C-alpha positions in Angstrom: -42.2 -4.3 30.3 -43.1 -8.2 31.1 -44.1 -8.8 35.0 -43.9 -12.5 35.9 -45.6 -13.9 38.7 -45.7 -17.1 39.9 -47.9 -19.6 41.5 -47.2 -23.4 42.9 -49.2 -26.0 41.4 -47.3 -28.8 43.5 -44.4 -29.7 44.9 -43.3 -29.8 41.0 -44.2 -27.6 39.2 -45.3 -23.7 39.0 -47.4 -22.0 37.1 -45.5 -18.6 35.4 -48.0 -16.0 34.2 -46.1 -13.2 32.7 -47.9 -9.5 31.6 -47.1 -7.7 29.0 -47.6 -4.2 30.3 -47.7 -2.1 27.3 -49.4 -4.3 25.0 -52.3 -5.8 27.7 -51.4 -9.3 27.5 -51.1 -12.4 29.6 -49.0 -15.9 28.7 -49.2 -18.8 31.1 -46.5 -21.7 31.2 -45.7 -24.4 33.8 -42.3 -25.0 34.8 -40.4 -27.3 36.4 -39.6 -26.0 40.4 -35.9 -26.9 40.2 -36.0 -23.7 37.4 -36.6 -21.2 39.4 -33.5 -19.6 39.8 -33.7 -19.2 36.6 -36.7 -17.0 36.2 -37.0 -12.4 37.1 -39.9 -13.4 39.3 -41.9 -10.3 40.8 -44.2 -12.5 43.1 -44.5 -15.8 43.7 -47.5 -17.5 45.6 -47.8 -20.4 47.6 -51.1 -22.4 48.3 -49.9 -25.0 49.9 -48.1 -25.3 53.2 -46.6 -28.9 52.5 -45.5 -27.4 49.0 -43.7 -25.1 51.1 -42.1 -27.3 53.6 -41.0 -29.2 50.3 -39.2 -26.3 48.8 -37.6 -24.6 51.9 -34.1 -24.6 50.3 -35.2 -23.5 47.3 -37.6 -20.6 48.0 -35.2 -19.5 50.9 -33.0 -18.6 47.8 -35.3 -17.0 45.8 -36.7 -15.1 49.0 -33.9 -12.7 48.9 -35.5 -11.2 44.9 -39.3 -11.0 45.0 -41.8 -12.0 47.3 -42.9 -15.0 48.7 -46.7 -15.1 49.3 -49.6 -17.3 51.0 -52.4 -16.9 47.7 -54.9 -16.8 50.8 -54.1 -13.5 52.2 -55.0 -12.5 48.4 -58.0 -14.2 48.7 -56.7 -16.3 45.5 -56.7 -19.9 44.8 -54.8 -22.0 41.5 -57.7 -21.7 39.0 -58.4 -17.7 40.0 -55.1 -16.8 39.7 -55.1 -19.2 35.9 -57.7 -16.8 35.5 -57.1 -13.6 36.2 -57.5 -10.9 33.1 -54.5 -8.1 32.5 -56.1 -5.5 34.5 -57.3 -7.5 37.6 -52.9 -8.5 36.8 -51.6 -5.3 36.6 -53.6 -4.2 39.9 -52.4 -7.4 41.9 -49.2 -6.4 41.2 -49.0 -2.6 42.1 -51.0 -3.9 45.5 -47.8 -6.7 45.7 -45.3 -4.1 45.0 -46.3 -1.0 46.7 -46.2 -3.3 50.0 -42.7 -4.8 48.5 -41.5 -2.0 48.5 -42.5 0.0 51.3 -41.2 -2.8 53.4 -37.6 -2.6 51.7 -38.1 1.2 51.9 -38.5 1.1 56.0 -36.0 -1.5 56.4 -33.1 0.9 54.6 -34.2 3.9 56.9 -33.8 2.1 59.9 -30.5 1.4 58.8 -29.8 4.3 56.1 -26.1 5.6 58.8 -25.1 1.9 58.5 -25.9 1.5 54.3 -24.7 4.9 53.7 -21.1 4.4 55.5 -21.0 0.8 53.9 -21.3 2.1 50.2 -18.8 5.2 51.1 -16.2 2.9 52.1 -16.8 0.3 49.5 -16.9 3.2 46.8 -12.8 4.1 48.2 -12.0 0.3 48.6 -13.2 -1.5 46.6 -15.3 0.2 42.9 -16.6 -2.7 41.0 -18.6 -4.4 44.9 -20.2 -0.6 45.5 -21.6 -1.0 42.1 -22.7 -4.1 42.0 -24.0 -4.0 46.0 -25.7 -0.9 44.8 -27.3 -2.4 42.3 -29.7 -5.0 44.4 -30.1 -2.6 46.7 -31.6 0.1 44.1 -33.2 -2.8 42.5 -34.8 -4.0 45.7 -36.2 -0.2 46.7 -37.2 1.3 43.2 -39.0 -2.6 42.9 -37.7 -2.1 39.5 -38.3 -5.2 36.6 -34.8 -4.9 35.5 -32.0 -2.2 36.2 -28.5 -1.0 34.5 -25.8 1.2 35.7 -24.0 3.0 33.8 -20.4 4.8 35.0 -17.2 6.0 33.8 -14.2 3.6 34.0 -10.9 3.4 33.4 -8.9 0.1 31.2 -5.3 -0.2 30.4 -4.8 0.2 26.4 -1.7 -0.4 24.6 -0.9 2.4 22.0 2.2 2.9 19.9 4.0 6.4 21.0 6.2 8.7 19.2 8.4 6.2 18.6 5.9 3.3 17.2 6.6 1.7 20.7 3.7 0.5 22.3 3.3 1.5 25.3 0.1 0.7 28.0 -2.0 3.6 28.8 -5.0 4.5 31.1 -8.2 5.0 28.9 -11.3 6.5 30.0 -14.6 3.4 28.9 -18.0 3.8 30.2 -19.1 0.4 31.8 -22.0 -1.1 32.2 -23.8 -3.4 35.1 -27.1 -4.6 34.1 -29.4 -7.5 34.4 -33.3 -8.5 35.8 -32.7 -10.8 38.5 -28.5 -10.6 38.3 -26.2 -8.2 37.0 -23.5 -8.6 34.5 -20.3 -6.3 33.8 -19.9 -5.3 30.0 -17.8 -2.5 28.4 -20.2 0.0 27.3 -19.7 1.8 23.5 -21.1 4.8 21.2 -24.5 4.5 23.0 -22.7 5.0 26.5 -20.6 7.5 26.0 -23.2 9.6 24.1 -25.6 9.1 26.8 -23.2 10.6 29.4 -22.6 13.6 27.0 -26.4 14.0 26.6 -27.2 13.8 30.7 -23.4 16.2 30.8 -25.9 18.8 32.3 -27.4 16.5 35.3 -24.4 16.1 37.2 -24.4 18.5 39.1 -26.5 17.5 41.7 -26.0 14.2 43.5 -28.4 12.4 43.0 -31.3 13.7 40.3 -34.7 11.6 38.8 -34.8 13.1 35.3 -37.4 10.7 33.8 -40.1 8.6 35.1 -43.1 7.3 32.9 -45.1 4.9 35.3 -47.5 4.4 32.1 -44.2 2.7 30.5 -42.4 1.9 33.3 -39.3 4.1 32.6 -37.1 5.3 34.8 -34.3 7.4 34.4 -31.9 9.2 37.0 -28.5 10.0 37.3 -25.8 10.8 40.2 -22.9 12.0 40.7 -20.3 10.9 43.5 -17.0 12.7 43.7 -17.5 14.0 39.8 -17.8 10.7 39.0 -20.9 10.9 36.6 -23.7 7.9 36.9 -26.5 7.3 35.0 -29.7 4.7 36.4 -31.9 3.4 34.2 -34.7 0.8 35.3 -38.1 -0.3 34.3 -40.5 0.4 37.0 -44.0 1.0 37.6 -44.5 3.0 40.5 -42.3 5.8 42.1 -43.6 7.8 45.6 -42.3 10.8 47.5 -41.1 8.0 50.6 -38.8 6.0 47.4 -37.3 9.8 46.2 -36.0 11.0 49.8 -34.4 7.4 50.5 -32.5 7.8 47.5 -31.9 11.4 47.9 -31.0 10.6 51.5 -27.9 8.0 50.6 -26.8 9.9 47.7 -26.7 12.7 49.5 -24.2 11.2 52.7 -22.1 9.4 50.1 -21.0 13.5 48.6 -19.8 13.5 52.6 -16.2 12.6 53.6 
């Protein structure tokens, strides 16, 4: 798992430091500010208001994906950020992640009725939009570096009938919505079909966290909506009771008409 945090060096450059969580090693590189949308950052620091003002157009779009923070609030300078050692980097990231998730969680709790009703309407009317919006919501609320949602889907498949004539028939497949900063739909294969079989006995609950290993950042959960099984696989380093209760509440709400 790679944790990426940026620090704006100037109005044209950003220093990106990337921590390999498992190997406990850090790499760094300078990028052009205009390339920020291409990076899956977990946080971005600013130390100069002039830089913020000159980059406000880009940063307004980026703040939907990760926290943008005043470096002074963390007693952080560009030099100290540049020289952060792996454990100090982990501690800083954990602190940022906890604050960001708490903000997202409390906001979701305050609006849980509207969120649940919105998801329920999408489930009935626009299944693909349901999964897209659920992906973004879930990723923010558990602070995931990346997230995959695996679900059953139906496509039209051309097959030959008993008279050797081609006909379109519905075919059950597994689809995946996966990504780090943004998500894309792809068609699954034998691996995803096997995953559905492996977790078959977990789909009796509306939502269940089946695996969470914070040291490795591995998160797996299952859900069932109107007998449709769903698997969630993410990489995140923390999952507290508030997050568990919030997820359970939303998915329980999706079970009711």
